[in-house]
C-alpha positions in Angstrom: -141.2 56.6 72.3 -144.6 58.2 72.7 -144.4 58.9 68.2 -143.4 55.1 67.8 -146.5 54.9 70.9 -149.0 57.0 69.1 -147.6 55.1 65.1 -148.9 51.2 65.8 -151.9 52.9 68.2 -153.2 55.2 65.3 -152.4 54.8 61.4 -151.3 51.2 61.5 -154.2 50.7 64.6 -156.7 52.3 61.1 -153.9 49.6 58.9 -154.6 46.7 60.3 -158.0 46.9 60.6 -158.8 47.9 57.7 -157.1 44.7 56.2 -159.1 42.4 58.5 -162.6 44.0 57.4 -161.1 43.7 53.2 -159.3 41.1 53.5 -162.8 38.9 55.5 -164.9 41.0 53.0 -162.5 39.6 49.8 -162.5 35.8 51.3 -165.5 35.0 51.8 -166.7 36.6 48.6 -164.1 34.6 46.6 -165.5 31.5 48.3 -169.5 32.6 47.4 -167.7 32.7 43.6 -166.0 29.4 43.4 -169.4 28.3 44.8 -171.4 29.9 42.7 -169.2 28.5 39.7 -167.1 25.5 40.4 -169.9 24.2 42.8 -173.8 25.6 42.4 -174.7 21.9 42.8 -174.4 22.1 47.0 -177.5 24.9 46.1 -179.8 21.9 46.3 -179.7 20.1 49.9 -178.1 23.2 51.5 -181.1 23.5 54.6 -181.1 26.1 58.2 -182.2 23.1 60.2 -179.2 21.1 59.3 -176.5 23.7 58.8 -177.8 24.3 61.9 -177.8 21.6 64.2 -174.3 20.8 62.6 -173.1 24.1 63.5 -174.5 24.0 67.9 -173.6 20.7 68.0 -169.7 21.0 66.8 -170.1 24.1 69.5 -171.0 22.1 72.4 -168.2 20.1 74.2 -167.9 16.8 74.1 -171.0 16.6 72.1 -169.2 14.8 69.2 -167.1 11.3 68.6 -164.2 12.5 68.0 -164.3 15.2 70.9 -164.4 12.2 73.1 -162.2 10.1 72.1 -159.4 13.0 72.5 -160.9 14.8 76.0 -157.2 16.4 76.6 -157.5 18.0 73.4 -161.6 19.1 73.7 -160.5 20.7 77.1 -157.8 22.6 75.7 -159.2 23.3 72.3 -162.4 25.1 73.8 -161.0 26.7 76.6 -158.4 28.3 74.7 -160.9 29.2 72.1 -163.3 30.7 74.9 -160.2 32.9 76.4 -158.9 33.8 72.5 -161.8 35.6 71.4 -163.5 36.7 74.5 -160.1 38.2 76.3 -160.1 41.0 73.7 -163.6 41.7 73.6 -164.3 42.4 77.0 -160.3 42.8 78.8 -161.8 46.4 80.7 -158.4 48.4 78.9 -160.0 48.2 75.5 -163.8 48.6 75.9 -162.4 52.1 77.2 -160.3 52.1 74.2 -163.8 52.1 72.4 -165.4 53.9 74.1 -162.6 57.2 73.8 -162.9 56.5 70.3 -165.8 55.4 69.7 -168.2 56.0 72.8 -169.6 52.5 72.3 -168.8 50.3 76.1 -170.3 47.0 77.4 -169.5 44.9 80.1 -166.6 43.5 80.7 -164.5 40.5 82.9 -163.0 41.1 85.7 -158.9 42.4 85.6 -158.3 38.9 87.7 -161.1 36.0 84.8 -158.9 37.8 82.5 -155.8 37.6 84.1 -156.2 33.3 84.1 -157.9 33.8 80.4 -154.5 35.1 79.1 -152.8 32.4 81.0 -154.9 30.1 79.2 -154.4 31.3 76.1 -150.6 31.3 76.3 -150.8 27.4 77.6 -153.0 26.1 75.5 -150.5 28.0 72.8 -147.9 26.1 74.6 -149.7 22.9 74.6 -151.0 23.1 70.7 -146.6 23.7 70.3 -145.4 20.3 71.6 -148.6 18.9 70.0 -147.1 19.6 67.0 -144.1 18.5 67.7 -144.3 15.5 70.3 -147.1 13.5 67.8 -146.2 12.1 65.0 -149.4 12.2 63.2 -149.3 15.4 63.6 -146.1 17.0 63.1 -145.8 14.8 60.0 -148.8 17.6 59.1 -146.9 20.1 60.3 -145.4 23.0 58.0 -143.3 26.1 59.5 -146.3 28.6 59.0 -148.2 26.6 62.0 -145.3 27.4 64.3 -145.2 30.8 63.2 -149.3 30.4 63.9 -148.5 29.7 67.0 -146.3 32.9 67.9 -148.5 35.2 66.0 -151.6 34.0 67.9 -149.3 33.5 71.3 -147.7 37.1 70.8 -150.4 39.6 71.5 -152.0 37.6 75.1 -147.5 36.9 76.0 -147.0 40.8 76.2 -149.6 42.2 77.6 -150.0 39.8 80.6 -145.9 40.6 80.8 -146.9 44.1 80.4 -150.2 44.6 82.7 -147.8 43.1 84.8 -145.2 46.2 84.0 -142.0 43.3 84.7 -139.6 44.4 82.2 -139.1 47.5 80.4 -143.1 48.0 80.2 -143.4 51.3 77.5 -141.4 48.8 75.2 -144.1 45.4 76.0 -147.3 47.8 75.8 -146.1 48.9 72.1 -145.5 44.7 71.2 -149.0 43.9 72.4 -150.2 46.7 70.1 -148.6 45.8 67.3 -148.4 41.9 67.7 -152.6 42.4 68.6 -152.1 44.8 65.4 -150.4 41.6 63.8 -152.7 39.5 63.9 -155.3 41.1 63.1 -154.2 41.5 59.8 -153.3 38.1 59.0 -156.5 36.4 59.8 -158.0 36.4 56.0 -154.7 35.6 55.1 -153.6 32.4 57.8 -155.0 29.4 58.8 -156.1 31.4 61.0 -159.5 32.4 58.7 -161.0 29.7 60.3 -161.8 32.2 62.1 -164.2 33.0 58.9 -164.8 29.7 57.2 -166.1 27.1 59.8 -169.3 27.9 60.4 -169.2 27.8 56.6 -167.7 24.5 56.4 -169.8 22.9 59.2 -173.5 24.6 57.5 -172.1 22.1 54.6 -170.9 19.5 56.0 -174.6 18.9 58.2 -177.2 19.7 54.9 -175.1 17.1 52.9 -175.1 14.6 55.5 -177.6 15.0 56.9 -179.7 16.0 54.0 -178.4 13.6 51.3 -176.8 11.2 53.4 -179.7 11.3 56.5 -177.3 10.7 59.2 -175.8 12.9 62.0 -171.8 14.5 61.0 -171.1 14.0 64.0 
């Protein structure tokens, strides 16, 4: 068990970070090259003003019409993404690992807050699963990969929650927690999770087109 732990925390962790960084750079460079080759006209109306206006507006809860029309979905989506991003970054045990390895440390969440945010992420995954199964218009555009992505997103939080509370087999859960986190990290550039990379560019494009060309709002 110790050898397996050393492997997932050492070489496998480095491999996951390498795939994440390398894959992200590849996808972003590929996007920029594709735009330059096929849709160079986009550069003529790209605007910092309209780009930032759109990004900030869509980062504000209920600022867009669609958000106000789907209030429950909006609340769940914002809470889910907040927990998904902040919990791994600000979790005390994760920050301690960075400090041990690289001498870097930063402010951390209280354990109780991190616990609540973890539950919110898990509940959010459950909500999105039920929504895909229950709503015909969502089920129609859902493929098997969407369920896999939900599982990938939920696994690090489920295993981390169980390991933290030392339920069931702690050592196995802890290894599964590390492993599932590495799988999620490596999957980001190559699945729909890549929207975390492309969302700012999409919003910048939409905001610039609507603001600079159509002279309208994109929300």
